[in-house]
PASEBA-1860 file (N, C-alpha, C; in nm, 3 decimals):
! residues 306
1> MLHAKVNQ> 0.084/-0.121/0.000/0.000/0.000/0.000/0.088/0.127/0.000 ~ 0.184/0.133/0.095/0.271/0.249/0.102/0.365/0.255/-0.018 ~ 0.409/0.136/-0.066/0.491/0.133/-0.186/0.417/0.198/-0.303 ~ 0.289/0.164/-0.315/0.209/0.216/-0.425/0.197/0.368/-0.416 ~ 0.183/0.420/-0.295/0.170/0.564/-0.278/0.299/0.637/-0.312 ~ 0.413/0.577/-0.276/0.542/0.639/-0.310/0.563/0.636/-0.461 ~ 0.530/0.525/-0.524/0.541/0.516/-0.671/0.446/0.616/-0.739 ~ 0.331/0.637/-0.677/0.238/0.736/-0.730/0.298/0.877/-0.722
9> AIHHISQH> 0.368/0.904/-0.611/0.434/1.035/-0.596/0.540/1.054/-0.704 ~ 0.619/0.949/-0.730/0.721/0.956/-0.835/0.656/0.984/-0.971 ~ 0.544/0.917/-0.996/0.474/0.936/-1.123/0.424/1.080/-1.138 ~ 0.362/1.134/-1.032/0.307/1.270/-1.041/0.418/1.373/-1.061 ~ 0.528/1.357/-0.988/0.637/1.453/-1.000/0.699/1.444/-1.140 ~ 0.705/1.322/-1.194/0.763/1.302/-1.327/0.684/1.374/-1.436 ~ 0.556/1.400/-1.411/0.476/1.473/-1.508/0.515/1.620/-1.517 ~ 0.581/1.669/-1.412/0.620/1.810/-1.408/0.770/1.829/-1.429
17> LLGKEHQI> 0.847/1.722/-1.412/0.991/1.728/-1.434/1.024/1.613/-1.529 ~ 1.013/1.641/-1.657/1.014/1.536/-1.759/1.153/1.476/-1.776 ~ 1.157/1.344/-1.788/1.282/1.274/-1.816/1.377/1.265/-1.699 ~ 1.330/1.291/-1.577/1.418/1.292/-1.460/1.370/1.195/-1.351 ~ 1.315/1.081/-1.392/1.261/0.988/-1.293/1.369/0.936/-1.199 ~ 1.490/0.913/-1.252/1.598/0.862/-1.166/1.632/0.962/-1.056 ~ 1.644/1.090/-1.094/1.676/1.192/-0.994/1.562/1.210/-0.894 ~ 1.439/1.197/-0.942/1.324/1.208/-0.852/1.326/1.095/-0.750
25> KLALSCLL> 1.357/0.976/-0.796/1.365/0.860/-0.707/1.475/0.878/-0.604 ~ 1.589/0.932/-0.647/1.698/0.959/-0.554/1.654/1.062/-0.448 ~ 1.588/1.168/-0.493/1.544/1.272/-0.400/1.446/1.217/-0.298 ~ 1.350/1.136/-0.343/1.256/1.076/-0.248/1.326/0.979/-0.155 ~ 1.423/0.904/-0.206/1.500/0.814/-0.121/1.567/0.891/-0.009 ~ 1.620/1.008/-0.042/1.686/1.091/0.058/1.589/1.136/0.167 ~ 1.473/1.187/0.127/1.378/1.239/0.224/1.314/1.127/0.306 ~ 1.287/1.013/0.242/1.229/0.901/0.316/1.330/0.842/0.413
33> ANGHLLIE> 1.459/0.861/0.385/1.564/0.816/0.477/1.590/0.920/0.586 ~ 1.507/1.023/0.590/1.515/1.129/0.692/1.643/1.210/0.678 ~ 1.684/1.233/0.553/1.804/1.311/0.528/1.770/1.444/0.463 ~ 1.871/1.529/0.453/1.856/1.658/0.385/1.915/1.648/0.246 ~ 1.859/1.725/0.154/1.892/1.711/0.012/1.950/1.841/-0.042 ~ 2.060/1.828/-0.118/2.122/1.940/-0.187/2.109/1.916/-0.337 ~ 2.049/2.011/-0.408/2.033/2.001/-0.553/2.122/2.107/-0.616 ~ 2.219/2.063/-0.694/2.315/2.156/-0.754/2.306/2.149/-0.905
41> DLPGMGKT> 2.289/2.265/-0.968/2.289/2.269/-1.114/2.281/2.414/-1.159 ~ 2.286/2.432/-1.290/2.275/2.565/-1.349/2.135/2.621/-1.327 ~ 2.119/2.754/-1.330/1.984/2.813/-1.321/1.895/2.764/-1.435 ~ 1.767/2.746/-1.403/1.670/2.709/-1.506/1.662/2.561/-1.537 ~ 1.724/2.477/-1.452/1.726/2.334/-1.480/1.616/2.257/-1.407 ~ 1.538/2.325/-1.322/1.427/2.259/-1.254/1.452/2.230/-1.107 ~ 1.554/2.293/-1.046/1.584/2.267/-0.905/1.468/2.307/-0.816 ~ 1.418/2.428/-0.835/1.308/2.476/-0.750/1.179/2.399/-0.781
49> TLSHALAN> 1.159/2.364/-0.906/1.040/2.285/-0.943/1.040/2.152/-0.870 ~ 1.154/2.084/-0.868/1.163/1.956/-0.798/1.138/1.974/-0.649 ~ 1.191/2.080/-0.591/1.173/2.103/-0.447/1.026/2.123/-0.413 ~ 0.956/2.208/-0.488/0.814/2.232/-0.465/0.734/2.103/-0.486 ~ 0.768/2.028/-0.590/0.694/1.905/-0.620/0.710/1.802/-0.508 ~ 0.830/1.790/-0.453/0.853/1.697/-0.342/0.769/1.737/-0.221 ~ 0.767/1.866/-0.190/0.688/1.913/-0.076/0.540/1.884/-0.095 ~ 0.488/1.910/-0.214/0.346/1.886/-0.241/0.313/1.737/-0.232
57> SLGLGFSR> 0.402/1.652/-0.284/0.373/1.509/-0.286/0.375/1.449/-0.146 ~ 0.451/1.509/-0.053/0.454/1.460/0.085/0.348/1.525/0.172 ~ 0.281/1.626/0.120/0.170/1.687/0.193/0.210/1.756/0.321 ~ 0.330/1.813/0.325/0.378/1.878/0.445/0.383/2.029/0.427 ~ 0.386/2.100/0.541/0.403/2.245/0.534/0.534/2.280/0.468 ~ 0.536/2.395/0.402/0.649/2.428/0.317/0.680/2.576/0.329 ~ 0.808/2.609/0.343/0.849/2.749/0.338/0.973/2.762/0.250 ~ 0.984/2.875/0.185/1.095/2.900/0.093/1.175/3.019/0.141
65> IQFTSDLL> 1.306/3.001/0.151/1.395/3.110/0.189/1.486/3.138/0.070 ~ 1.477/3.259/0.017/1.565/3.297/-0.092/1.696/3.351/-0.033 ~ 1.803/3.275/-0.048/1.931/3.315/0.009/1.996/3.419/-0.081 ~ 2.035/3.531/-0.020/2.102/3.640/-0.089/2.221/3.685/-0.005 ~ 2.304/3.769/-0.063/2.426/3.810/0.007/2.397/3.892/0.133 ~ 2.280/3.956/0.140/2.248/4.039/0.257/2.156/3.969/0.356 ~ 2.129/3.840/0.336/2.043/3.765/0.429/2.116/3.745/0.561 ~ 2.046/3.766/0.672/2.105/3.752/0.805/2.055/3.624/0.872
73> PADVLGFS> 2.132/3.571/0.969/2.085/3.450/1.041/1.946/3.467/1.101 ~ 1.916/3.587/1.154/1.784/3.610/1.215/1.672/3.600/1.112 ~ 1.703/3.629/0.984/1.603/3.616/0.878/1.566/3.470/0.855 ~ 1.653/3.379/0.897/1.629/3.236/0.880/1.571/3.175/1.007 ~ 1.635/3.205/1.120/1.600/3.139/1.246/1.485/3.206/1.320 ~ 1.479/3.337/1.312/1.382/3.412/1.391/1.454/3.505/1.487 ~ 1.377/3.578/1.568/1.437/3.677/1.658/1.345/3.698/1.778 ~ 1.401/3.758/1.880/1.325/3.787/2.002/1.302/3.937/2.015
81> TFDHQKQD> 1.182/3.973/2.062/1.151/4.113/2.092/1.097/4.122/2.234 ~ 1.107/4.239/2.292/1.061/4.257/2.429/0.911/4.288/2.430 ~ 0.834/4.208/2.503/0.689/4.227/2.518/0.666/4.312/2.643 ~ 0.624/4.437/2.622/0.608/4.528/2.735/0.493/4.486/2.826 ~ 0.389/4.425/2.771/0.277/4.382/2.854/0.318/4.270/2.950 ~ 0.392/4.173/2.897/0.434/4.059/2.981/0.569/4.082/3.046 ~ 0.634/4.193/3.010/0.765/4.224/3.065/0.862/4.107/3.047 ~ 0.861/4.056/2.924/0.947/3.943/2.893/0.976/3.944/2.743
89> FRFHPGPI> 1.077/3.867/2.705/1.110/3.857/2.563/1.022/3.751/2.496 ~ 0.980/3.782/2.375/0.895/3.691/2.299/0.968/3.652/2.171 ~ 0.972/3.521/2.145/1.043/3.471/2.027/0.949/3.466/1.908 ~ 0.995/3.518/1.796/0.920/3.515/1.671/0.990/3.415/1.577 ~ 0.931/3.299/1.554/0.997/3.197/1.471/1.020/3.244/1.329 ~ 1.134/3.205/1.273/1.165/3.237/1.135/1.110/3.131/1.040 ~ 1.133/3.144/0.912/1.078/3.050/0.813/1.135/2.909/0.823 ~ 1.241/2.892/0.902/1.296/2.758/0.916/1.203/2.667/0.997
97> FSPIVLAD> 1.107/2.725/1.068/1.014/2.646/1.149/0.901/2.594/1.060 ~ 0.937/2.505/0.972/0.844/2.443/0.879/0.892/2.301/0.852 ~ 0.801/2.205/0.831/0.845/2.067/0.806/0.940/2.054/0.687 ~ 0.913/2.128/0.580/1.004/2.128/0.465/1.048/2.272/0.437 ~ 1.178/2.291/0.433/1.234/2.423/0.408/1.314/2.418/0.278 ~ 1.278/2.504/0.184/1.355/2.518/0.061/1.452/2.634/0.080 ~ 1.580/2.601/0.090/1.686/2.701/0.098/1.734/2.725/-0.045 ~ 1.673/2.823/-0.110/1.698/2.844/-0.253/1.827/2.924/-0.273
105> EINRASPK> 1.914/2.869/-0.359/2.044/2.930/-0.389/2.122/2.956/-0.260 ~ 2.140/2.851/-0.184/2.200/2.861/-0.051/2.341/2.919/-0.056 ~ 2.413/2.894/-0.164/2.552/2.941/-0.167/2.565/3.086/-0.215 ~ 2.453/3.158/-0.223/2.461/3.302/-0.248/2.460/3.381/-0.117 ~ 2.437/3.313/-0.005/2.439/3.379/0.125/2.580/3.373/0.183 ~ 2.607/3.459/0.279/2.738/3.462/0.343/2.759/3.337/0.427 ~ 2.884/3.300/0.454/2.910/3.183/0.539/2.843/3.191/0.675 ~ 2.830/3.312/0.731/2.766/3.328/0.862/2.621/3.285/0.857
113> TQSALLEA> 2.552/3.322/0.750/2.411/3.284/0.736/2.399/3.135/0.703 ~ 2.488/3.084/0.620/2.488/2.941/0.591/2.501/2.860/0.719 ~ 2.587/2.904/0.809/2.612/2.828/0.933/2.491/2.828/1.025 ~ 2.396/2.921/1.004/2.276/2.924/1.086/2.194/2.797/1.070 ~ 2.214/2.727/0.956/2.141/2.603/0.932/2.204/2.481/1.000 ~ 2.330/2.493/1.045/2.403/2.375/1.092/2.332/2.303/1.206 ~ 2.302/2.376/1.313/2.238/2.313/1.429/2.100/2.261/1.392 ~ 2.028/2.337/1.310/1.893/2.296/1.272/1.896/2.163/1.198
121> MEEGQVSV> 1.988/2.148/1.103/1.993/2.028/1.021/2.041/1.907/1.100 ~ 2.129/1.930/1.195/2.186/1.818/1.270/2.104/1.781/1.393 ~ 2.056/1.883/1.465/1.992/1.859/1.594/1.840/1.872/1.592 ~ 1.783/1.927/1.484/1.639/1.947/1.481/1.594/2.055/1.577 ~ 1.681/2.152/1.603/1.648/2.261/1.693/1.735/2.381/1.658 ~ 1.695/2.499/1.708/1.777/2.618/1.690/1.792/2.688/1.825 ~ 1.901/2.759/1.841/1.927/2.834/1.964/1.935/2.982/1.930 ~ 1.850/3.059/1.995/1.847/3.204/1.975/1.847/3.271/2.111
129> DGETHPLP> 1.941/3.361/2.132/1.952/3.435/2.258/1.958/3.341/2.378 ~ 2.031/3.232/2.363/2.052/3.140/2.474/1.938/3.044/2.499 ~ 1.832/3.050/2.421/1.718/2.959/2.438/1.710/2.864/2.319 ~ 1.673/2.738/2.349/1.664/2.635/2.246/1.518/2.617/2.207 ~ 1.493/2.613/2.076/1.357/2.599/2.024/1.353/2.477/1.931 ~ 1.268/2.377/1.962/1.262/2.258/1.876/1.194/2.289/1.744 ~ 1.242/2.224/1.639/1.182/2.237/1.507/1.075/2.130/1.489 ~ 0.983/2.148/1.395/0.878/2.047/1.375/0.938/1.915/1.328
137> APFFVIAT> 0.869/1.809/1.355/0.909/1.676/1.308/0.796/1.619/1.223 ~ 0.825/1.571/1.102/0.957/1.565/1.039/1.006/1.702/0.997 ~ 1.139/1.710/0.973/1.201/1.835/0.931/1.302/1.803/0.821 ~ 1.280/1.860/0.703/1.368/1.838/0.589/1.415/1.971/0.533 ~ 1.541/1.979/0.500/1.595/2.092/0.426/1.625/2.046/0.284 ~ 1.566/2.114/0.187/1.599/2.093/0.046/1.667/2.221/0.000 ~ 1.796/2.213/-0.023/1.872/2.331/-0.063/1.910/2.322/-0.210 ~ 1.909/2.434/-0.277/1.959/2.439/-0.414/2.081/2.530/-0.416
145> QNPLHQSG> 2.174/2.498/-0.505/2.289/2.586/-0.519/2.332/2.590/-0.665 ~ 2.388/2.703/-0.705/2.441/2.721/-0.838/2.588/2.680/-0.840 ~ 2.641/2.643/-0.956/2.782/2.607/-0.963/2.872/2.719/-0.912 ~ 2.984/2.681/-0.850/3.069/2.778/-0.783/3.137/2.875/-0.878 ~ 3.145/2.840/-1.007/3.210/2.932/-1.101/3.123/3.053/-1.132 ~ 2.996/3.049/-1.091/2.909/3.163/-1.118/2.936/3.274/-1.017 ~ 2.917/3.398/-1.060/2.948/3.512/-0.975/2.851/3.519/-0.857 ~ 2.902/3.574/-0.746/2.817/3.595/-0.629/2.789/3.471/-0.547
153> TYPLPESQ> 2.875/3.368/-0.557/2.853/3.246/-0.480/2.963/3.228/-0.377 ~ 2.926/3.168/-0.263/3.020/3.134/-0.157/3.021/2.982/-0.142 ~ 3.137/2.919/-0.149/3.139/2.773/-0.137/3.091/2.728/0.000 ~ 3.011/2.623/0.002/2.966/2.566/0.129/3.084/2.496/0.196 ~ 3.108/2.522/0.325/3.217/2.452/0.394/3.187/2.304/0.409 ~ 3.294/2.226/0.430/3.278/2.081/0.441/3.180/2.043/0.551 ~ 3.182/2.117/0.662/3.091/2.086/0.773/2.945/2.102/0.732 ~ 2.918/2.200/0.645/2.781/2.220/0.597/2.744/2.114/0.495
161> LDRFLMRI> 2.835/2.083/0.403/2.808/1.980/0.302/2.778/1.845/0.367 ~ 2.850/1.817/0.477/2.834/1.687/0.542/2.696/1.670/0.604 ~ 2.624/1.780/0.625/2.488/1.771/0.681/2.388/1.722/0.579 ~ 2.422/1.730/0.451/2.331/1.684/0.346/2.356/1.536/0.319 ~ 2.253/1.455/0.334/2.267/1.313/0.306/2.303/1.292/0.160 ~ 2.238/1.366/0.069/2.262/1.349/-0.074/2.279/1.483/-0.142 ~ 2.359/1.480/-0.248/2.365/1.591/-0.343/2.337/1.533/-0.481 ~ 2.237/1.590/-0.550/2.204/1.541/-0.683/2.216/1.655/-0.784
169> QLGYPSWE> 2.230/1.618/-0.908/2.230/1.712/-1.019/2.126/1.667/-1.120 ~ 2.056/1.761/-1.180/1.949/1.727/-1.273/2.001/1.713/-1.416 ~ 2.085/1.803/-1.459/2.136/1.796/-1.595/2.033/1.841/-1.697 ~ 2.079/1.858/-1.821/1.988/1.900/-1.928/1.891/1.787/-1.962 ~ 1.768/1.823/-2.000/1.673/1.719/-2.041/1.710/1.662/-2.178 ~ 1.657/1.545/-2.207/1.677/1.487/-2.340/1.600/1.569/-2.444 ~ 1.629/1.544/-2.571/1.561/1.614/-2.680/1.410/1.596/-2.670 ~ 1.367/1.470/-2.652/1.223/1.441/-2.649/1.157/1.501/-2.526
177> AEKQMLRG> 1.225/1.495/-2.411/1.166/1.550/-2.290/1.150/1.702/-2.302 ~ 1.249/1.769/-2.358/1.240/1.914/-2.373/1.135/1.951/-2.478 ~ 1.122/1.871/-2.582/1.018/1.896/-2.683/0.879/1.882/-2.621 ~ 0.862/1.778/-2.538/0.733/1.760/-2.470/0.705/1.875/-2.375 ~ 0.809/1.927/-2.310/0.793/2.041/-2.221/0.748/2.165/-2.299 ~ 0.806/2.186/-2.418/0.770/2.302/-2.499/0.626/2.294/-2.550 ~ 0.576/2.172/-2.567/0.437/2.155/-2.609/0.338/2.187/-2.498 ~ 0.384/2.180/-2.375/0.295/2.197/-2.261/0.265/2.343/-2.233
185> PLQNNLSG> 0.193/2.369/-2.123/0.159/2.506/-2.085/0.284/2.585/-2.045 ~ 0.276/2.717/-2.056/0.389/2.802/-2.020/0.418/2.796/-1.871 ~ 0.314/2.787/-1.789/0.330/2.781/-1.645/0.314/2.638/-1.596 ~ 0.409/2.593/-1.513/0.405/2.458/-1.456/0.324/2.462/-1.327 ~ 0.200/2.417/-1.332/0.109/2.427/-1.218/0.136/2.314/-1.119 ~ 0.225/2.340/-1.023/0.263/2.238/-0.926/0.154/2.213/-0.823 ~ 0.058/2.303/-0.811/-0.050/2.283/-0.714/-0.136/2.162/-0.750 ~ -0.121/2.115/-0.874/-0.199/1.997/-0.915/-0.141/1.866/-0.866
193> IPACLSQT> -0.024/1.870/-0.804/0.036/1.747/-0.751/-0.032/1.712/-0.619 ~ -0.097/1.597/-0.610/-0.166/1.563/-0.486/-0.070/1.516/-0.378 ~ -0.113/1.526/-0.254/-0.035/1.472/-0.142/-0.054/1.321/-0.140 ~ 0.049/1.249/-0.174/0.039/1.103/-0.184/0.060/1.032/-0.052 ~ 0.124/1.099/0.044/0.149/1.040/0.175/0.103/1.137/0.283 ~ 0.036/1.085/0.385/0.004/1.167/0.501/0.127/1.172/0.593 ~ 0.124/1.261/0.690/0.237/1.270/0.782/0.254/1.141/0.861 ~ 0.143/1.077/0.899/0.151/0.950/0.971/0.214/0.842/0.884
201> ELTQVQQH> 0.173/0.837/0.757/0.229/0.738/0.665/0.377/0.764/0.638 ~ 0.414/0.890/0.628/0.555/0.923/0.609/0.638/0.873/0.727 ~ 0.588/0.894/0.847/0.659/0.845/0.966/0.669/0.693/0.965 ~ 0.563/0.626/0.924/0.566/0.480/0.915/0.672/0.433/0.815 ~ 0.679/0.499/0.700/0.779/0.461/0.599/0.919/0.481/0.655 ~ 0.944/0.593/0.718/1.077/0.620/0.773/1.117/0.517/0.878 ~ 1.023/0.480/0.963/1.052/0.379/1.065/1.077/0.243/1.001 ~ 0.999/0.211/0.897/1.014/0.081/0.832/1.147/0.072/0.757
209> IRQVYASD> 1.189/0.181/0.694/1.313/0.180/0.619/1.431/0.148/0.711 ~ 1.425/0.194/0.835/1.534/0.165/0.928/1.547/0.015/0.955 ~ 1.439/-0.060/0.930/1.439/-0.204/0.958/1.471/-0.288/0.834 ~ 1.490/-0.225/0.719/1.525/-0.302/0.599/1.656/-0.375/0.625 ~ 1.659/-0.503/0.594/1.771/-0.590/0.633/1.896/-0.561/0.552 ~ 2.008/-0.545/0.621/2.140/-0.532/0.559/2.230/-0.639/0.619 ~ 2.275/-0.731/0.537/2.358/-0.842/0.584/2.497/-0.794/0.624 ~ 2.573/-0.881/0.689/2.710/-0.849/0.724/2.793/-0.819/0.600
217> AILEYVLR> 2.763/-0.890/0.490/2.838/-0.867/0.366/2.815/-0.725/0.316 ~ 2.691/-0.674/0.329/2.662/-0.538/0.287/2.732/-0.438/0.380 ~ 2.729/-0.465/0.510/2.796/-0.376/0.605/2.946/-0.369/0.576 ~ 3.004/-0.484/0.546/3.147/-0.486/0.518/3.179/-0.417/0.385 ~ 3.088/-0.425/0.289/3.106/-0.356/0.161/3.111/-0.205/0.185 ~ 3.018/-0.154/0.266/3.016/-0.011/0.298/3.144/0.027/0.372 ~ 3.187/-0.057/0.465/3.309/-0.029/0.541/3.432/-0.027/0.451 ~ 3.440/-0.120/0.357/3.555/-0.123/0.267/3.561/0.002/0.182
225> LSHFSRES> 3.444/0.049/0.136/3.439/0.174/0.059/3.488/0.291/0.143 ~ 3.438/0.302/0.264/3.477/0.414/0.351/3.624/0.408/0.388 ~ 3.672/0.289/0.425/3.811/0.278/0.469/3.908/0.298/0.353 ~ 3.869/0.257/0.232/3.957/0.282/0.117/3.974/0.431/0.094 ~ 3.864/0.508/0.112/3.874/0.653/0.092/3.968/0.716/0.195 ~ 3.981/0.654/0.313/4.069/0.708/0.417/4.214/0.666/0.399 ~ 4.234/0.550/0.339/4.369/0.495/0.328/4.435/0.528/0.194 ~ 4.356/0.561/0.093/4.410/0.587/-0.040/4.461/0.731/-0.050
233> DLFANALS> 4.561/0.750/-0.134/4.615/0.884/-0.160/4.528/0.961/-0.260 ~ 4.425/0.899/-0.312/4.341/0.965/-0.412/4.254/1.075/-0.353 ~ 4.226/1.066/-0.224/4.125/1.153/-0.164/4.185/1.240/-0.055 ~ 4.172/1.371/-0.070/4.215/1.463/0.035/4.115/1.462/0.150 ~ 3.988/1.452/0.118/3.882/1.436/0.219/3.827/1.295/0.207 ~ 3.821/1.222/0.318/3.771/1.086/0.317/3.628/1.083/0.369 ~ 3.567/0.965/0.362/3.429/0.947/0.411/3.431/0.928/0.563 ~ 3.350/1.003/0.631/3.341/0.996/0.777/3.247/0.883/0.819
241> PRASKGIL> 3.247/0.848/0.948/3.146/0.751/0.996/3.003/0.796/0.967 ~ 2.978/0.928/0.971/2.844/0.977/0.937/2.812/0.945/0.791 ~ 2.913/0.955/0.704/2.891/0.920/0.564/2.862/0.771/0.548 ~ 2.931/0.686/0.624/2.906/0.541/0.618/2.761/0.511/0.656 ~ 2.715/0.574/0.763/2.576/0.555/0.805/2.481/0.607/0.698 ~ 2.517/0.718/0.636/2.431/0.775/0.532/2.420/0.685/0.410 ~ 2.533/0.623/0.370/2.530/0.530/0.256/2.436/0.415/0.285 ~ 2.446/0.359/0.405/2.362/0.244/0.440/2.215/0.283/0.447
249> QAARSWAW> 2.185/0.396/0.508/2.046/0.437/0.521/1.985/0.470/0.385 ~ 2.063/0.536/0.300/2.014/0.569/0.165/1.992/0.441/0.084 ~ 2.082/0.343/0.100/2.067/0.216/0.028/1.944/0.142/0.076 ~ 1.915/0.148/0.205/1.792/0.086/0.258/1.669/0.152/0.196 ~ 1.671/0.284/0.188/1.557/0.356/0.131/1.540/0.321/-0.017 ~ 1.650/0.316/-0.091/1.645/0.281/-0.233/1.590/0.140/-0.253 ~ 1.635/0.046/-0.168/1.587/-0.092/-0.177/1.437/-0.099/-0.149 ~ 1.393/-0.024/-0.047/1.250/-0.028/-0.010/1.164/0.027/-0.123
257> IDGREHVM> 1.207/0.138/-0.184/1.130/0.194/-0.295/1.124/0.094/-0.410 ~ 1.229/0.015/-0.427/1.230/-0.089/-0.531/1.146/-0.211/-0.493 ~ 1.087/-0.210/-0.374/0.998/-0.318/-0.332/1.066/-0.433/-0.263 ~ 1.187/-0.410/-0.211/1.259/-0.517/-0.142/1.278/-0.484/0.005 ~ 1.289/-0.588/0.086/1.310/-0.572/0.230/1.454/-0.606/0.268 ~ 1.543/-0.610/0.171/1.684/-0.636/0.199/1.769/-0.552/0.103 ~ 1.888/-0.517/0.147/1.978/-0.435/0.067/2.069/-0.523/-0.016 ~ 2.088/-0.485/-0.142/2.179/-0.553/-0.232/2.297/-0.460/-0.264
265> PEDVQAVL> 2.410/-0.514/-0.311/2.522/-0.427/-0.350/2.482/-0.322/-0.452 ~ 2.388/-0.357/-0.542/2.343/-0.261/-0.642/2.276/-0.139/-0.579 ~ 2.213/-0.157/-0.462/2.152/-0.043/-0.393/2.260/0.053/-0.343 ~ 2.365/-0.003/-0.286/2.477/0.079/-0.240/2.538/0.155/-0.358 ~ 2.557/0.086/-0.470/2.618/0.147/-0.587/2.528/0.256/-0.647 ~ 2.396/0.239/-0.635/2.302/0.337/-0.691/2.306/0.469/-0.615 ~ 2.322/0.463/-0.483/2.314/0.585/-0.402/2.450/0.644/-0.369 ~ 2.557/0.564/-0.379/2.687/0.612/-0.332/2.734/0.741/-0.401
273> PCVAEHRL> 2.720/0.756/-0.534/2.765/0.883/-0.594/2.699/1.006/-0.532 ~ 2.570/0.997/-0.500/2.500/1.111/-0.443/2.534/1.134/-0.296 ~ 2.570/1.027/-0.226/2.603/1.039/-0.084/2.750/1.076/-0.064 ~ 2.838/1.027/-0.153/2.982/1.040/-0.130/3.048/1.153/-0.206 ~ 3.000/1.186/-0.325/3.075/1.276/-0.413/3.100/1.413/-0.350 ~ 3.000/1.469/-0.279/3.018/1.601/-0.220/3.100/1.598/-0.092 ~ 3.130/1.479/-0.043/3.214/1.466/0.076/3.360/1.440/0.042 ~ 3.385/1.384/-0.076/3.520/1.355/-0.118/3.581/1.478/-0.185
281> RSDVAELG> 3.713/1.487/-0.177/3.781/1.597/-0.244/3.918/1.551/-0.288 ~ 3.958/1.594/-0.405/4.090/1.562/-0.456/4.123/1.658/-0.568 ~ 4.249/1.660/-0.608/4.291/1.743/-0.720/4.277/1.663/-0.848 ~ 4.164/1.682/-0.917/4.136/1.603/-1.037/4.241/1.627/-1.144 ~ 4.297/1.748/-1.149/4.400/1.778/-1.249/4.523/1.689/-1.228 ~ 4.556/1.664/-1.102/4.669/1.576/-1.074/4.640/1.433/-1.115 ~ 4.516/1.394/-1.099/4.481/1.257/-1.136/4.487/1.237/-1.287 ~ 4.471/1.344/-1.361/4.482/1.335/-1.505/4.361/1.276/-1.573
289> QNTPLSQR> 4.247/1.272/-1.502/4.126/1.222/-1.565/4.006/1.284/-1.497 ~ 3.891/1.278/-1.567/3.770/1.344/-1.517/3.672/1.247/-1.455 ~ 3.713/1.126/-1.425/3.624/1.029/-1.363/3.581/1.080/-1.226 ~ 3.450/1.081/-1.196/3.406/1.125/-1.063/3.475/1.045/-0.953 ~ 3.502/1.112/-0.842/3.573/1.045/-0.733/3.494/0.927/-0.677 ~ 3.362/0.941/-0.671/3.281/0.830/-0.619/3.289/0.709/-0.711 ~ 3.299/0.732/-0.842/3.313/0.620/-0.935/3.448/0.552/-0.919 ~ 3.552/0.631/-0.896/3.683/0.572/-0.871/3.681/0.487/-0.745
297> LLDAIDPL> 3.605/0.531/-0.648/3.590/0.454/-0.525/3.518/0.323/-0.551 ~ 3.409/0.328/-0.628/3.336/0.206/-0.662/3.421/0.110/-0.744 ~ 3.499/0.164/-0.837/3.582/0.080/-0.922/3.691/0.008/-0.841 ~ 3.731/0.068/-0.731/3.842/0.013/-0.653/3.801/-0.101/-0.561 ~ 3.672/-0.109/-0.529/3.626/-0.205/-0.430/3.532/-0.305/-0.494 ~ 3.564/-0.433/-0.481/3.480/-0.541/-0.532/3.376/-0.577/-0.426 ~ 3.247/-0.564/-0.456/3.145/-0.596/-0.353/3.145/-0.745/-0.315 ~ 3.203/-0.831/-0.398/3.204/-0.974/-0.368/3.330/-1.018/-0.295
305> AA> 3.424/-0.925/-0.273/3.548/-0.962/-0.206/3.520/-0.996/-0.060 ~ 3.599/-1.088/-0.011/3.581/-1.131/0.130/3.632/-1.024/0.224
END
C-alpha cells in the first residue's frame, strides 16, 4: 500500500519534471531516509520545481527562503523582541520552522548565514539568545545551489556539506523531454500534484526503512568503501562515519522503494555517488582524468570480495 503511494508520488512529479525519474527517485530516497537534500545545477534546470513538487507530494508544510548576500541569520532562524505587557522577551519563529524548508540558492548567502542552518539540520532545533527551540518533526531541508564558477557564490564549507545526506544534479533534459515540455503550458502548475502520503504514513515509511535488512556482507562492503577513501592517496577528504551511516540508510531507502526488504550491493552502488561525491575531495587535475571520485571509489572495491 505504502509502496504504491510512493510510486504514485514519483509518477506525479515526473509529469512536471520530464525525463528525470531517476533523480526524482533519488530525491525521495533521501527524504524518506530522513536526510537533507542538496540540488546543484545551473539556473533554469528545474531545481526549484523539484523542491516544490517533493513538498506537495509529501503533503507537508512548506516554506521557501531565498538566500542572498544580505540575508542575516535572524532572517532564517527568527528573533526575540521585548513584550512590554508581559515584561518578557517573545520569540518570533523564522521561516525555518516548517516541516520542509527550501533554501533556494544557498551558496549566495554569506558563510555566517549558511552556518545558521548547521544546528537545525543536525539537531532538529535552533538556539536564539541562549534559548533552544525545537523544530517540527519531520524536518527536511531541500537546498539548491548554483555552480561555484558563477558570480556571487560562496562555497559551502565541508561541515555544511556533510549535513546533506545526498547531493544530486538534474542535468539537461533529453531532446524528447524538452520537446514535450515546450508543447505543454507556459506555467508549470505544481499545485496539481496531490499529497500522496500523510504525515503518519511518512513516519511509518521512515521507521520501516530503518528495519530493511542489511547483511554483514553489505555492512562490510560499505566499510571497505569508507576505509579505502581514508587509506588511499586519491582523496584529500575521506568518508566519515556519518557518511558510512548515510550510505547504508540511503541504500535501505532505495531498496525499499524498489519493493525489497533487503539491501543488495546494487543499492549501495546506486546511491553512493549522491552520498559520497560532495564529501570527497581531490585534485582532479593531478589525477589526469575526469572520472568522478565516487566512481573511482566504486571501481576500486569489489562488492564480492571477502
